C-alpha positions, -999 to +999 in steps of 0.1 A: -122-200+717-106-190+685-130-172+658-122-199+632-138-223+653-168-201+661-168-191+621-169-233+618-202-231+639-220-209+613-202-227+583-174-208+571-185-206+538-223-211+536-248-191+520-242-161+538-210-157+533-211-167+492-239-137+491-217-112+512-188-123+492-209-119+456-222-082+468-185-072+475-174-084+437-198-059+422-183-023+436-147-045+428-159-043+390-154-008+393-122-001+405-101-017+376-123+006+354-111+037+368-078+028+380-073+020+341-091+050+326-063+070+318-056+049+286-088+064+274-098+097+285-055+108+285-050+088+253-030+114+230-042+107+194-022+119+161-020+159+155-003+183+139+005+220+144-025+241+131-015+260+101-021+295+097-038+306+059-008+311+039-009+336+010-009+312-022-025+283-010-057+283-013-056+263-046-032+234-031-046+204-020-045+195+017-012+170+014+005+196-007-002+224+025+008+198+050+040+196+024+048+230+026+039+236+061+051+213+085+084+195+080+092+159+085+106+133+108+135+109+100+110+085+094+093+106+068+062+109+087+048+146+092+060+164+127+036+164+157+048+194+173+066+218+146+055+238+119+077+261+092+076+298+100+065+306+064+057+279+036+081+263+016+068+260-017+100+250-034+093+216-016+062+211-038+088+204-071+115+186-051+108+173-012+148+169-010+155+207-014+167+225+014+150+246+035+158+286+026+169+288+064+175+267+097+158+288+118+126+285+099+113+256+119+096+264+150+071+252+173+031+252+171+019+283+173-016+281+166-024+251+185-028+216+170-053+198+150-062+165+165-074+133+148-111+124+161-111+086+140-103+073+177-112+097+203-140+126+199-122+143+232-095+133+255-076+154+285-046+159+256-069+174+232-093+190+260-060+211+271-036+207+244-010+184+266+006+173+240+046+181+226+065+201+250+032+196+274+030+159+269+043+154+302+015+169+321-007+148+303+012+116+315+014+127+347-025+129+351-023+091+360+005+101+387-019+121+401-045+099+403-021+072+420-011+097+446-042+099+456-048+065+459-020+064+475-025+085+506-061+067+503-048+035+513-030+047+546-059+069+553-087+043+547-063+019+563-063+031+593-098+045+597-114+012+591-090-004+619-104+025+641-143+026+630-150-005+613-150-018+578-183-008+567-185+024+577-157+035+559-165+013+527-198+038+525-177+064+530-156+051+502-182+047+478-198+086+484-161+099+480-156+085+450-194+093+436-188+127+444-154+136+432-159+116+400-186+135+389-169+164+400-138+154+377-164+146+350-174+184+353-137+203+352-132+232+339-097+232+343-065+211+344-061+217+375-094+215+388-093+182+373-061+162+384-075+174+422-106+159+416-093+128+407-066+126+432-096+126+458-115+101+438-087+080+440-089+083+475-121+072+481-113+040+456-087+028+472-108+021+504-132+004+482-107-016+473-089-023+504-118-026+523-142-050+503-114-075+497-109-077+539-141-077+547-148-110+523-115-125+541-124-119+574-158-138+567-141-167+551-126-199+568-094-212+559-104-233+536-119-212+510-096-183+514-077-188+484-109-193+462-121-162+476-089-143+466-090-158+432-129-147+424-120-114+437-093-111+409-114-120+383-143-095+391-113-069+387-103-090+351-142-085+344-141-045+353-110-047+330-125-058+300-156-040+307-141-010+304-128-018+268-163-021+259-177+010+275-143+029+264-154+018+227-191+033+231-182+062+247-153+082+227-161+115+249-134+115+276-164+134+302-191+109+298-168+085+296-156+093+332-193+096+343-200+060+333-176+044+352-183+063+384-224+056+381-219+018+394-212+034+427-249+040+436-256+006+429-229-001+456-245+020+476-274+003+477-258-031+481-241-016+513-275-020+533-267-054+531-235-055+541-222-071+573-196-059+597-167-079+603-174-104+636-133-103+638-129-072+638-160-064+665-143-088+686-113-076+685-131-041+699-149-061+727-179-051+710-195-090+716-230-086+713-230-068+680-206-097+667-229-121+680-256-104+660-241-110+630-228-140+637-262-155+646-279-140+612-250-157+592-262-191+609-293-188+606-290-181+568-266-212+566-288-236+585-272-238+610-300-235+640-284-247+666-258-221+668-276-197+691-278-224+717-245-238+717-221-208+713-234-174+737-215-142+730-196-152+761-182-181+741-179-163+712-158-132+725-125-132+719-112-096+725-071-084+722-058-084+753-052-045+751-056-019+722-032-016+690-019+015+686+016+023+666+035+018+699+024-017+696+043-028+665+065-053+675+099-060+660+079-091+643+051-067+624+078-043+619+103-069+596+071-082+586+063-050+568+097-040+558+100-072+536+061-066+522+068-035+509+090-041+482+072-071+472+041-052+469+060-023+449+075-042+422+045-062+416+024-030+411+051-012+392+054-036+365+016-044+362+005-006+358+041-002+336+024-028+309-012-018+317-012+019+310+014+011+277-016-002+255-010+022+225+029+006+224+015-025+201+003-031+170-030-038+178-063-014+182-062+001+219-096-011+225-083-047+216-054-046+233-068-035+266-098-061+264-066-087+257-045-076+288-078-081+309-089-115+295-055-128+297-057-127+333-086-149+338-068-180+331-037-165+350-063-162+380-078-195+375-042-215+374-031-194+406-065-210+422-053-246+408-018-243+425-019-215+451-028-238+481+000-267+466+029-248+459+024-219+487+018-183+481+056-176+487+071-199+455+042-189+433+048-148+437+084-156+429+083-181+401+056-150+387+078-128+390+106-143+373+087-147+339+070-116+338+107-099+341+118-120+311+088-115+289+087-076+295+123-078+265+109-104+238+107-094+202+074-101+195+060-075+211+026-078+211+025-114+218+051-112+244+036-085+267+000-104+265+017-133+284+041-109+302+006-094+317-007-125+323+023-133+350+021-101+361-015-105+370-006-140+386+018-121+412-011-096+420-038-122+425-012-139+454+006-108+468-028-090+474-045-124+497-010-129+506-003-094+521-043-100+543-032-131+551+002-118+574-012-091+591-031-102+627-070-090+628-061-059+650-042-039+624-048-061+593-064-029+573-036-010+587-009-034+574-027-040+539-032-002+543+005+005+544+013-020+514-011-006+496+002+028+497+038+013+486+020-006+456+001+024+450+036+048+453+046+025+423+020+029+406+025+067+408+062+064+393+050+039+369+036+060+343+071+087+344+088+058+339+076+058+300+083+093+291+124+079+296+121+060+266+128+097+247+161+088+260+163+051+248+134+029+240+144+000+260+150+017+294+117+016+308+115-019+304+148-029+313+139-007+348+104-027+352+124-064+347+150-055+376+125-042+398+101-076+394+138-094+396+147-078+433+108-081+444+111-112+436+139-123+453+130-107+484+097-128+485+121-155+498+125-140+530+083-143+537+065-162+559+042-190+540+005-185+549-013-212+530-039-235+554-029-214+583-051-199+606-053-156+604-037-143+636-061-122+652-038-104+675-002-090+676+004-116+705-002-142+675+022-129+650+051-126+677+041-162+688+046-171+659+007-181+640 
């Protein structure tokens, strides 16, 4: 008996599934708060070199001290990274006078002074990760996503091996532990290690919560669940802007966005294991117990008399391993990887660049999150009508075009909406393509590729020192290539989830 038939007997989307789904949405609020936290905890405020007490400057105003102590950029602003080796008093009389010698300009020798009006403290101000060290500050996001990348493969494999529910708890515990340790880091090295380990735990929360929701949902409501799950991400995205606005110190902000783990651990006690996964592992009695509980909550009291453990049992004919990956699964993975890479690469290329626009960074971040909600509602409306594959392609095309607009802020917001439409689609799409026995591993490997793209995206933005249009050009090209690859994937709209590797081989 097909699992979809058993699920229909307990009501494929009744009160039980709704409760489970809502409980899984709560920890998903925390994921974007961590994934996009770099925008605030590692922001680089305005700064300039700290100047020593030059002789003869005690009666000068601050602006005059800056004029004789700091060189100016071509646009007339004070240099954030250079200082004069000795005061240039002649500039007080005429700012156009030449300097006394070309060697009088040096890199900052006494540290920096930071503007604290926007941020009380960040990692940049904590460890002076500016000027020659700004790459180290940007690399914080890269190290975090490296942890996310490793976690996607680790938790993908472990949850297929030991179950969704156990690994979800491990994800909560590791996120809470390493998130707290990161907030109390005493050095840059300790911080990037703790953030990387925190990222590993967060990946487990991300991929396992989605798969667990999908595996308890019937065909008809999968799109709805995927869309609402995506909206919970957007709400967390917007919530981060509010929390960051209220908490301007990076250590307390990091603790604030990690604290929802405590609530998630409490909620975990009421979450079920995936009955699909239990049946593939031939744990029939445990699966039937969860199904019976589901039927009771959904008001299907006749379930136990109609569906016995023997009837509901449908396991795999063989336990999956690496050797079980068929040509079809390898081809599927080969096509999914560039799609996931392109979506994540461009999504984080836009999301982690809130300072590059004319709006306040908190407002920009909030709008970037808010624009995702209508994008996801639109996805829900059209996803089952035009299919996963075609919507994924159209979203990629629009996103690639909009990155190059002249009205930078407005166009970026629209591009962000299209980017999220693609992300919502591809996340659900990937979960539907792989069979239950290796679904978490398949999604984990695809997430590995996506997080690899997320790791690279922050570093690509450093290329704007070479040519300001080079980063958006790279993001656009990658988006177009990944959208083209989506043409080669199989459509999954209104198709039952494959349970075994044989189902994929048979073309289900």
